[in-house]
Residue, then its C-alpha position, 0 to 999 in steps of 0.5 A: m096879033v090876036s086879042d078879045n080885049s078880056k080882062s079880068t081880075v086875078n090874085h095869083a101868079t106864078v112865074t117859072q123858066i123852061g128853057f130860054n123862056f119864062i112862064l106866066e100862069f095868072g089865075s083867081a082862087h076865093g075862099n076854098e075854091p079850087l084855083e081857076l087858071g086864066s092865062i099862061i103867057v110865054v116870054s122871052p127873057q128879055t121881055a120877062k126883064k123889062l115886065m120885071e123892071n116895069l112892075k119895080e118902077s109901078i110898085h115904087r110908084y104906087e107905094h109913094f102915093i098910096g102906101p106899102i103893099p102888105a105882104m102874102t101869107s101863103s094863105g093869100y093876102q093878110r089884109d085888104v090894103h083898099a077897105e082900110r083907107d076908106 
């Protein structure tokens, strides 16, 4: 197992399916800057399904304790959720 323990914040994610694999692409873009792709992860259908279940559970807990997550528009976030809470 290779791990550099690097962490980064992303505001862009896409999921595609090719053959028997799911491709997860993560990156970030700010303002008019082009998308900077950070990571590409290839997972099996079983791993993709477990990830989906974990995300659903985590989102449910988040919205229960913090509140609804606003939908994103095609141009990005509608508003900064955390800034409104201060």
